[in-house]
C-alpha positions, 0 to 999 in steps of 0.5 A: 511834654503835654501842657494843661489847657486852663481855658479851652476855646471851642475851635472851629474847623478850617473847612467851616467858613466864619459866618460874618466878616470880622477879625478871628483868633486863628491857629496857623501852621507854617510850611516847616510844621511849626505853629502859632496863633494870630488875629486875622480878618475873614473878608467873607470869602477868604482869610486875609493873610500876608504870609505863607501859612495854613489856617488849621482852626478859628474862633470868634474873637469874642468867644476867645476873650470870653474864655480867658481870665486876663484881669486888668493891669493893677497899676491902672487905677480908676477913680469913680468918685463918691458912690451914691445909693440913690436910684435917681437916674439923673445922677448918671452922666454919659460922657461922649466925644461929641461937644 
């Protein structure tokens, strides 16, 4: 049974090393032939993986996130208060964790 790919990602070959240290979305294949997806760190030289599997493709996490349309949980509400049509930049207040 072939599945339709709705949002295709541009997989990178496992022979190509990622350009920077970071987490990447990877396709892995287990020794038994089954496969799955995972988020794995690349340390600049190798994949940091604590189980036996072969990386068969990878994509930058941001590229993966850009390819999906997940929406947002409908039960999470955000009250932005009254909107203003004013162009006054002083009305914007940045909230930070610093006191």
